[in-house]
N, C-alpha and C positions, 0 to 999 in steps of 0.2 A: 963553475966559478967556486973556488975553495972559499972555506970561511973566512980566512983573513981579507980575502979581496973583497967579500961581500960586507964585511964589517967596516972596511976603509971606505966602500962606496957610500954607505948609509950614513957614516960620518960625516963625510964631504958633502952629502946631500942636505944633512941636517944643518950644517955650519952656514950653507948659502942665505942670505937674506931673503925674504918672503919679497917676491916682486909687488911692487904697487901696482894696483889696477891703473890703467891709463885712461884719464878723463876724457870723455868725448869733447871736443872744443863747444864752446859755446855758438847757439843760433843767432847767428847776427842778421837775418834775412828782416826783422822788424826794424831794426836800426838802419839797414841799408835802404829799405824802401821808405821809411818814414824821412829819412835825410834827403832822397832823391825826389819825393812826391809832396812831402807835408811841410818842410821847414820855410818855403818861402811864404807861407801864410802863418802858421802857428809857430815858426822860430824854431831854433836847434833846443831849446830848453823847453817847448812846448808853452811858452807864454803866451802866445796869441799876440794880436794888435788892437787894444782897445780902440784906437782912431779909425779902425776900419770895421769894428764889431766883429772881430774874428775873436773867439773865445780861447780862454786859456784852458789847457789841459791839465795843469798842474792841481792836483786837489779834486780832479772830476770824481763824481759819484756814480758816473756810468759803470755798468759791470763790463766785461770784455764783450760779452756777446751784445751788448748794447751798442758798444763802438762798432762792434763788425757791422751791424745793420747801417750805422751812420755812415761808416766808410764806404760800404756797399751803394747804398741808396742816395747818400747824401743828405744835405740839410740846411735850409737857408741860401746861403752864398756858396757853400760848399758842394763841390760839384759830385756826381756818383763816380765812384770808382769800380764799380761791377765790371764793367767791360775793358778795363784797363788794367786791372791787376787779376792774379790769379787767386780762387779763394784762400790758399794756403798763405798767399803774400798778406791780404787782409787779415786774415787770423793773425798773423805775425806781427803785423803793425798793430793792431787792437792788444794784443798782449805787450809788446814793447810799449805803449802808452800806459796801460794799466799799470805794468810790474815797476816802469822806471820813470816815466813822467808825471804819472798821476800822485805817484806817492811822495813827490816832493813837496816843500813848505813852500806855501803862496808868498 
């Protein structure tokens, strides 16, 4: 390649805008599982049902690890989901509840 061709190649490469990295789509597993398994009792916004003593998830002080244990083992009227959901799904629901629902204002 002669000098002129190399210079043209370098200039054209330098003129190209840098490609923006492609962001991975957000993991929606937690939302999907929550919507399918949890909304009947806790509601789509996680506010629970006071008339049935179903607690709100909004403003919950439980850590994500504590939520995983509750989801897996159950508590009071809440059934255990350890045999019904994969460990990854339980973790995804706990993170969804902690990151989205628990941060809402009461």
